[in-house]
N, C-alpha and C positions, 0 to 999 in steps of 0.2 A: 384296331391297329392303324387302319388307314381310313381317312374320311373320304367322302365322295369327291371332294376337290383333289385330294391326293391321288385317287384312282384316275381321275380325268387327266391330271398332269402326267402321270406315268404312261397312260395310254397314248397321249399326244407325243411323248418323247419316243416311244417305240415306233409310232408311225413315221416320225421325222427321220429316225435312224435308219429305218428300212427303205426309205426312198433311194438311198445311195448304195444299196447292196441287194444281192439275192439271198442274203442270210435272213433268218427268221429269229427274232428275239421274243422269248416267252418268260414272263415274270410270275413267280409264285411266292407268297408270304404265308408261313405257317406259324401258329401260336407256339407250338412245341413239337419237336420231331419224334418224341417217344414219351411213354409214361414212366420209363425207367423203374419198372416194378421190382427188379432185382436189387435195386440200391438199398431200400429199407431192410430187406432180408439179409443182405450182405453185412450191413452195419450192425444189425441185431445179432447175427452169428459171431461177428468179431467181438462184440461186447460180452456175449455169453462165454465164448472160449477164453477170453482174457480174464474173466472174473476170478477164477481160482489163483492164477498167477499174481493178480493184484492183491488178493487177500494175503497170500504168503509173503509178498513183498512188504506189506504193512505189519507183518509179525503176527497175524492171526493164525492160530494153529489149534489142533485138537489136543486136549489135556485129559489125562486119565485121573480117576479118583485118587484122593490123597493117600488112602490106605491100600492102593492097588498093590497086590502081591504079598501083603502082610497077612500071613496065615491062610492064604487062599490056596486051594488045590489047583493043579494044572488045568483041570477041566473048567474050573471057575474063571481062571485067568483067561483061558482061550475064549470062553463064552463072553466075558466082559469086553475083551479086545475086539471081538467080532461085532458086538452090539455097538461099541463106540465107533468103529469104522463104518458100520451101516448108517448110523445117525449122521456122521460127518458127510458121507457120500450122498445121502438123501438131501441134506441141507444144501450141499454144493449144486446138485442137480436142480433143486427147487429155485435156488438163487439164479442159476443160469437161465432157466425157463422164464422167470420173472423179468430178468434183464433183457432177454431176447424180445419179449413182447413189448416192453416199455420202449426200448430203443427203436424197434421197428415201427411202432405207432408214431413215435416222435419224428423219425426221419421221413415218414410217409407224408408229413405236412409239406405242401409244395415249396414254400420258401426254403425250408431246411433241406429238402431233397435236392433242390437245385444247387444249393451251396455245397453239399457233400457228394454230389455226383462227379466223378473224375472227368476232367476235361477231355482226355483221349476217348472216353466212352461217348461223351457228347458229340465229339467230332465224328466218330464212326457212325452214330445214329443219324446225324444231320446229313452226312454223305450218302448213307443208305436211302434215307427218305428222298433226297434229291434225285437219286437214280430212279427210284420208284416213280416219282412224278414225271421224269423225263420220258419214261416208257408209257406211263398212263396217259399222258397228253399227246402221244404220237409224234414227238419231236424227231424221232428217227425216220419218219415217213415223208419228210420233205423231198422235193424233186431232186435236189442236188446234195442232199444230206448235209445241209448247212443250218440246222437248228441249234439255237443256243438257249439254254435254260439258266435263268438267274433265280436262285432259290435262297430265301432268307428265313431263318428260324429265329423268331424274336426272343423266345425265352432263353435260348442258349447264346444269344448275341453272336451268331455265326452265319456265314453265307457260303454257298457253293455255286460255282459256275461250271456247267457241263456243256461241252461243245460236241456236236456229232462228228462222225469219222471224217466227213468231207472237210471240215474245218481243222480238226486235230492233225490231219496230214500236212497242213500248211502253216499252222500257227502253233507256236510253243505254248505250253501251259502258263509259263511265266508272263506271257504278254497280257494276261488278264488280271494280274495282281493289282495293278494300279486302279482298275475299275472296281475290284472288290473292296479295296481300301476306301475309295470314295463312297461306295455304297454303305459300308458299316459306319463310316464317319457321320453320314447323314442320320442314321438310326440312333447313334450315341448322342447326337446333338438334338434329338427330338424332332428332326426334320427328315422323315423317311422319304417323302416325295423328292426332296432335293437330292438325297443320296441316290435314289433310283435314276433321276434325270442325269446326274453326272456320270454314273456308271454306264447307263445306256448309251450316252453320247460317246464315251470312250470305246465301248464295244462296237458301236456303229462305225466308228472310224477304222477300227481294226478290220472289220468285215468288209468295208468299202474298199480297203487297200487290196485285199486278196480275192474278194468276190464282188466285183462291180456289177451293176445291173446288166441284164442281157438285152440284146437288141430286139429279141423276139417277145419281149414282155417281161414284167416283173410281178407275177401274181402274189397276192398276200395269202399264204397258205395256212397261217395260224392266227388265232385271235390276238389282237393287240392289248386286250384288257388284262389287268393284273388279277390273278386268282388268289383269294384269301382263304386259307384253310383254318379250321378251328383248332 
């Protein structure tokens, strides 16, 4: 996803942005934020449950023998009706099982799964993974609680920015929107490093406005290198 040159450019952008602020910017790029295992199962179940209704809609129905009831005893008619219903039910269940497996296997293919995964589910998983990374990388442990995580999930074409409580108390969430747009514009254009550079510069300007360097020093508390997750 990122070449060595891209990583070097992003690291340099972080270092430059942090010169003017006590804030800490940390960048993470993930190939995909979830395996979405439930998506193939859900689509398989939908296909299986919808199969009987589709068959009825197309006029497929169970028919009785032509001579049904002609000279038959009540017991014979009951037995024949029961057998016919059993065959129809068994066929419907078998059809549902086959459809479930076929559709689940088809949707499990990564390109199809990505296409059929609902966008709100993707957004929820990307946000969850970003929060996990925020905690895993100890961004909440900076001296002034001024850590900022920029997280990109490449497969979903989504990004999240998480600011620690020290920043959230002074900066509205909307302030980061332009930076996120610049970031994703770079990825969509096939220039991820440029997108990161633009976003980091904007984030650095926001942080410098509210959290300028301290007179007693401005230690670099987090790595400036971008982290790439599989």
